[in-house]
VOGU-3710 file (C-alpha; in Angstrom, 3 decimals, decimal comma):
1> mkssveriep> 0,000/0,000/0,000  1,233/3,489/-0,874  0,042/6,793/0,514  0,874/10,472/0,433  -0,352/13,443/2,424  -1,165/17,048/1,558  -1,843/19,569/4,309  -4,675/21,623/2,832  -5,181/23,668/6,014  -3,039/24,012/9,153
11> trvklsieap> -5,443/21,594/10,872  -6,707/19,525/7,916  -4,982/17,002/5,636  -5,793/15,124/2,447  -4,473/11,571/2,193  -4,146/9,838/-1,180  -4,157/6,068/-0,713  -3,392/3,360/-3,262  -3,625/-0,336/-2,385  -2,977/-3,132/-4,913
21> yadlkpsvde> -5,561/-5,863/-5,343  -3,258/-8,243/-3,472  -3,731/-6,135/-0,321  -7,505/-6,200/-0,793  -7,762/-9,929/-1,585  -7,967/-11,151/2,061  -11,008/-8,901/2,518  -12,497/-10,162/-0,765  -12,101/-13,778/0,375  -13,716/-12,926/3,707
31> aykeiakqia> -16,569/-11,141/1,913  -17,299/-14,269/-0,134  -17,420/-16,334/3,078  -19,810/-13,911/4,796  -22,128/-13,636/1,796  -22,130/-17,433/1,421  -23,544/-17,658/4,953  -26,326/-15,197/4,146  -27,763/-16,603/0,916  -29,584/-19,872/0,219
41> vpgfrrgkvp> -28,852/-21,599/-3,110  -30,497/-24,935/-4,008  -27,929/-27,717/-4,168  -25,456/-26,012/-1,835  -25,208/-25,979/1,926  -25,423/-22,552/3,536  -21,912/-21,188/3,803  -20,580/-23,499/1,070  -21,741/-21,561/-1,989  -18,878/-21,199/-4,539
51> ariidqrvgr> -17,615/-17,754/-5,474  -18,777/-18,048/-9,111  -22,356/-18,764/-7,958  -22,236/-15,785/-5,575  -21,079/-13,618/-8,487  -24,102/-14,809/-10,466  -26,589/-14,312/-7,631  -25,475/-11,056/-5,969  -22,895/-9,755/-8,408  -19,151/-9,362/-8,257
61> aaviqeavnn> -19,555/-5,635/-7,540  -21,459/-6,350/-4,308  -18,647/-8,614/-3,116  -15,958/-6,054/-3,912  -18,023/-3,311/-2,254  -18,336/-5,428/0,902  -14,594/-6,086/0,903  -13,766/-2,416/0,382  -16,142/-1,288/3,142  -14,468/-3,691/5,561
71> sldgffrqai> -10,920/-2,669/4,641  -11,084/1,120/4,262  -10,546/1,796/7,964  -7,464/-0,431/8,056  -5,914/1,252/5,015  -6,719/4,675/6,491  -5,106/3,805/9,820  -2,007/2,481/8,066  -1,771/5,684/6,019  -1,981/8,012/9,040
81> adndiqplgt> 0,641/5,893/10,811  2,966/5,926/7,773  2,615/9,702/7,413  2,722/10,500/11,160  -0,719/12,133/11,171  -2,818/12,505/14,325  -6,425/12,624/13,086  -9,254/14,495/14,775  -12,924/14,124/14,010  -14,557/11,999/11,311
91> peiedlempg> -12,666/11,251/8,050  -14,381/11,999/4,730  -13,686/9,515/1,892  -13,749/10,714/-1,718  -12,732/9,606/-5,240  -13,133/5,901/-4,457  -12,156/3,542/-7,301  -12,481/-0,205/-6,744  -10,476/-2,923/-8,547  -11,578/-6,410/-9,585
101> ldgkeegdlt> -15,097/-5,508/-10,676  -14,564/-7,380/-13,953  -13,583/-10,570/-12,158  -9,869/-10,112/-12,725  -7,651/-10,085/-9,662  -5,728/-6,993/-10,658  -5,823/-3,225/-10,437  -5,587/-0,867/-7,474  -7,981/0,369/-4,832  -7,567/4,149/-4,785
111> ftvevdavpe> -9,263/6,800/-2,705  -8,629/10,072/-0,913  -9,458/10,971/2,666  -9,847/14,425/4,151  -9,662/14,634/7,919  -8,957/17,239/10,586  -5,582/16,705/12,206  -3,235/18,040/14,864  -1,249/20,954/13,372  2,479/20,757/12,773
121> felpeyssle> 4,517/22,707/15,320  7,739/22,698/17,305  7,734/22,834/21,089  9,339/25,918/22,624  12,123/25,490/25,136  10,336/24,833/28,403  13,276/24,294/30,735  13,442/28,036/31,447  9,767/28,788/32,016  9,113/30,952/35,066
131> veveplevtd> 5,755/31,523/36,747  4,620/33,422/39,829  2,141/32,180/42,429  0,565/33,510/45,591  2,736/33,153/48,723  2,023/30,468/51,285  0,437/32,154/54,289  -1,794/30,513/56,886  -3,847/33,063/58,821  -5,938/32,747/61,970
141> edvekelddl> -8,977/33,055/59,696  -7,840/29,969/57,765  -7,601/27,974/60,987  -11,005/29,224/62,154  -12,538/28,187/58,844  -11,109/24,679/59,225  -12,473/24,594/62,785  -15,921/25,825/61,717  -16,054/23,202/58,965  -15,260/20,525/61,534
151> rsrfgslksv> -17,854/21,880/63,973  -20,457/21,850/61,192  -20,009/18,102/60,817  -21,014/17,695/64,447  -23,727/20,347/64,418  -27,462/19,784/64,903  -30,542/21,524/63,495  -32,709/23,556/65,869  -36,089/25,120/65,067  -36,142/28,914/65,385
161> drpakkddfv> -39,034/31,371/65,615  -37,796/34,075/63,240  -37,668/34,883/59,513  -35,434/32,687/57,374  -32,012/33,950/56,364  -29,087/32,688/54,314  -27,736/29,262/55,401  -30,906/28,395/57,348  -32,551/25,038/56,677  -36,232/25,274/55,782
171> tldltakidd> -39,097/22,899/55,076  -41,586/24,088/52,487  -44,513/23,257/50,220  -44,356/24,396/46,605  -46,867/24,906/43,796  -46,019/26,051/40,251  -48,544/27,508/37,800  -48,494/28,802/34,235  -51,412/31,071/33,321  -53,278/29,958/36,466
181> eeidsasdis> -52,945/26,277/35,499  -51,088/24,141/38,048  -48,232/22,257/36,411  -46,407/20,870/39,457  -46,490/20,692/43,244  -44,460/19,161/46,056  -44,645/19,000/49,851  -42,156/18,791/52,721  -39,181/19,882/50,636  -35,994/20,362/52,674
191> yqvgagtmld> -33,736/23,140/51,427  -30,828/25,280/52,610  -31,427/28,952/51,905  -28,771/30,329/49,569  -27,782/26,960/48,111  -28,979/28,028/44,662  -29,873/24,464/43,690  -33,567/24,922/42,946  -35,449/27,667/41,091  -34,055/31,053/40,107
201> gmdealegls> -35,403/33,658/42,513  -36,258/31,134/45,214  -33,493/32,130/47,618  -34,541/35,773/47,447  -38,184/34,786/48,035  -37,304/32,676/51,085  -35,196/35,258/52,909  -37,392/37,127/55,388  -40,165/34,522/55,292  -41,267/32,912/58,596
211> adeettfetk> -42,913/29,553/59,291  -46,581/29,390/58,180  -46,050/32,305/55,788  -46,207/32,043/52,012  -45,141/34,097/49,019  -45,302/33,919/45,233  -42,513/34,740/42,791  -41,989/34,385/39,048  -39,234/32,266/37,527  -38,176/30,862/34,167
221> laggeheged> -38,257/27,053/34,227  -34,903/25,471/33,365  -36,056/21,940/32,533  -38,939/19,579/31,871  -41,729/19,902/29,324  -42,223/23,596/30,209  -38,539/24,490/29,869  -38,005/28,168/29,086  -41,525/29,201/30,124  -42,322/31,694/32,883
231> aqvtikltav> -44,087/30,182/35,893  -45,637/31,604/39,056  -44,333/29,669/42,044  -45,984/29,792/45,458  -43,982/28,584/48,444  -45,214/28,118/52,002  -42,730/27,668/54,818  -43,590/25,049/57,403  -40,357/25,223/59,428  -37,204/27,299/59,814
241> kerelpeadd> -34,122/25,722/61,387  -30,563/26,814/61,989  -27,493/24,708/62,454  -26,319/24,802/66,074  -22,593/24,259/66,356  -20,897/22,678/69,380  -18,655/24,881/71,499  -15,013/24,901/70,403  -13,585/23,601/73,676  -11,579/20,662/75,006
251> dfaqlasefd> -14,684/18,451/75,090  -15,225/19,070/71,390  -11,570/18,353/70,618  -11,889/14,970/72,343  -15,144/14,243/70,503  -13,958/15,211/67,027  -10,289/14,167/67,067  -7,564/12,224/68,809  -6,477/15,357/70,695  -7,247/16,202/74,326
261> tidelkedlk> -7,315/19,986/74,063  -8,712/22,541/71,654  -5,246/24,114/71,309  -3,792/20,813/70,092  -6,675/20,457/67,636  -6,135/23,986/66,320  -2,435/23,284/65,802  -3,335/20,220/63,753  -5,900/22,213/61,770  -3,194/24,796/61,076
271> tqaksnkelq> -1,052/22,023/59,600  -3,993/20,905/57,469  -4,604/24,475/56,314  -0,928/24,763/55,350  -1,194/21,546/53,361  -4,276/22,860/51,558  -2,452/26,088/50,720  0,461/24,087/49,313  -1,960/22,165/47,121  -3,450/25,440/45,907
281> qgveardkvl> 0,049/26,724/45,115  0,817/23,591/43,136  -2,419/23,784/41,163  -1,835/27,482/40,449  1,727/26,824/39,261  0,665/23,911/37,080  -2,156/25,882/35,451  0,054/28,920/34,834  2,797/26,810/33,243  0,278/25,316/30,846
291> elliekldlp> -1,254/28,725/30,086  2,230/30,069/29,346  2,905/27,281/26,845  -0,469/27,839/25,177  0,237/31,583/24,880  3,731/30,995/23,465  2,464/28,730/20,671  -1,029/30,109/19,912  -1,821/26,987/17,885  -4,647/26,841/15,332
301> vpsrvveeev> -7,511/24,491/16,163  -9,887/22,679/13,755  -13,101/24,698/13,607  -15,197/21,658/12,651  -14,101/19,721/15,727  -14,670/22,746/17,954  -18,161/23,456/16,613  -19,186/19,794/16,912  -18,136/19,803/20,572  -19,927/23,104/21,248
311> krhlegegre> -23,102/21,729/19,650  -22,880/18,465/21,621  -22,314/20,340/24,880  -25,177/22,806/24,395  -27,598/20,080/23,288  -26,668/18,042/26,360  -27,598/20,995/28,567  -30,651/21,979/26,527  -29,135/25,426/25,891  -28,811/25,436/22,088
321> ddeehgaevr> -29,932/29,082/21,842  -27,660/30,402/24,603  -25,080/32,270/22,511  -23,206/33,650/25,514  -22,733/30,194/27,022  -21,850/28,846/23,576  -19,023/31,379/23,336  -17,727/30,260/26,747  -17,831/26,586/25,711  -16,088/27,430/22,417
331> eqtekqlraq> -13,259/29,247/24,200  -12,838/26,413/26,704  -12,858/23,771/23,953  -10,197/25,615/21,966  -8,034/25,916/25,088  -8,428/22,215/25,878  -7,461/21,223/22,329  -4,351/23,414/22,393  -3,352/21,926/25,750  -3,897/18,420/24,369
341> fildkvqake> -1,720/19,109/21,293  1,105/20,520/23,407  1,094/17,888/26,152  0,880/15,009/23,673  4,013/16,368/22,013  5,770/16,769/25,367  4,855/13,180/26,199  6,393/11,976/22,929  9,522/14,105/23,358  10,100/12,979/26,946
351> eievtqpeli> 9,201/9,362/26,036  6,670/9,260/28,859  4,798/5,984/29,200  1,618/5,193/31,117  1,938/2,094/33,275  -0,852/-0,315/34,098  -0,826/0,623/37,829  -1,116/4,328/36,904  -4,070/3,615/34,644  -5,771/1,517/37,323
361> eyiitsaqqy> -5,185/4,213/39,967  -6,731/6,856/37,695  -9,764/4,659/36,995  -10,285/3,983/40,715  -10,070/7,700/41,553  -12,449/8,631/38,729  -14,910/5,917/39,767  -14,975/7,321/43,303  -15,721/10,810/41,957  -18,709/9,431/40,036
371> gmnpndfaqa> -19,819/7,260/42,970  -19,333/4,072/40,940  -17,786/0,701/41,597  -14,277/0,747/40,005  -14,892/-2,547/38,182  -18,185/-1,267/36,758  -16,516/2,001/35,768  -13,641/0,182/34,045  -16,103/-2,056/32,206  -18,089/0,978/31,033
381> ldqsgqvgav> -14,892/2,581/29,726  -13,975/-0,598/27,880  -17,413/-1,028/26,314  -17,476/2,579/25,117  -13,929/2,390/23,749  -12,689/5,089/26,135  -9,714/3,280/27,696  -7,368/4,844/25,150  -8,716/8,305/25,946  -8,168/7,689/29,666
391> agevgrrkal> -4,597/6,553/29,028  -4,092/9,723/27,000  -5,331/11,853/29,895  -2,953/10,127/32,332  -0,091/10,640/29,883  -0,870/14,346/29,577  -0,899/14,730/33,357  2,549/13,155/33,503  3,734/15,384/30,654  2,540/18,507/32,470
401> aavlaeavvk> 4,299/17,316/35,624  7,495/16,948/33,568  7,178/20,536/32,305  6,471/21,802/35,821  9,578/19,988/37,073  11,696/22,044/34,640  10,035/25,382/35,439  11,067/27,962/38,017  8,189/28,742/40,367  8,373/31,774/42,652
411> dtngevidmt> 5,847/33,441/44,903  5,069/37,143/44,702  7,689/37,741/47,412  10,396/36,303/45,151  10,788/33,051/47,106  11,452/29,943/44,978  8,808/27,270/45,599  9,717/23,578/45,650  7,353/21,726/43,283  8,750/18,242/43,960
421> afttgseeae> 5,491/17,024/45,514  3,683/17,846/42,254  6,200/16,350/39,830  7,071/12,950/41,296  3,725/11,123/41,204  3,277/11,510/44,942  -0,029/11,369/46,775  0,065/15,154/47,142  0,277/15,548/43,379  -2,732/13,312/42,897
431> eaedeased> -4,710/15,356/45,424  -3,767/18,519/43,561  -5,049/17,025/40,322  -8,338/16,107/41,984  -8,744/19,587/43,449  -8,043/21,150/40,059  -10,751/18,967/38,501  -13,247/20,148/41,110  -12,321/23,761/40,398
//
């Protein structure tokens, strides 16, 4: 098989592929076998029909077409490998000419393929990259926040006789109408004021409302059969509760930790706060290094691939007409593609490999984030053909860690920051990755 490539756009190529009949013949033989199983001819057992009879019954052209259909992907994959092309999106086949239609085992299969592809580029020198991050500083407020978070875990809800305010927990009944016609209702809904997880305008309507009081507000429905329509929603509060936190004293320290005194607990929380700040520093440094590489290269991205992803994303959220959100998704998609191009090239240059234990660890962590059994998650990845994509993501993380290891990271005070914990595959680095994903 012979092939050549023409780059018709910075992110699109045209492959010309020519395969002799000898390369196609195994697929032709297989096509005859498959067709023989599908047709019934008197005097022959199913699957044992000779090729000349198949030619008479279904036609030689149908056999060749079947063989070509089954072999095009293999020839395409060989061509992109031979020409070092990294395809993106769906290939478009044109100018297809098939050999052997006259029964002779000669001639060439020829066709062209246009496909979006990773652009050609050279990596900049990244051993001298320098980025600046916020300094590591643990304040009393940071420690108090850690303490309040811990106290919240041991808090209890207490009914209060006052209007609801932000962070209160309320119980309510709800009725929604459109043009005076009731479309939905629910009772005994538990909700934290200010959470922003229900209807637009609901938090504002709840603040200042007491138990046994009701109010009506208007909102635009974000889902369901009435999505996008304006509805009048009436809510009636049946209870207002606030979280009562335990006193921050020695008794609490003994209840919530292995420490005997509140001072010992606070010292430990200070250590935890410092660790969290270090993680934030690492994430900030990693993100800034990647942003710097993206800015240095300013790579072109395939518009077709970008628009397909924007369309898929907006349709998945039911926001096809939201132009502002579409622009945000487009910008994010372009940034992700540029990062992928760069980190894939770094991975190749540094000869970074993804080991089986690394892949398994990533799958386990991802499964936990989705609340799934790791085996079920791995099986779902395998069935959807996503294992390769996951391996690619792990490889890019390792590539970014390699770039970060070469960079100089300083805080705004000029102090050089040690990034070893984020570049050696340590547990801290994994935590930083997880936190970045949540952000």
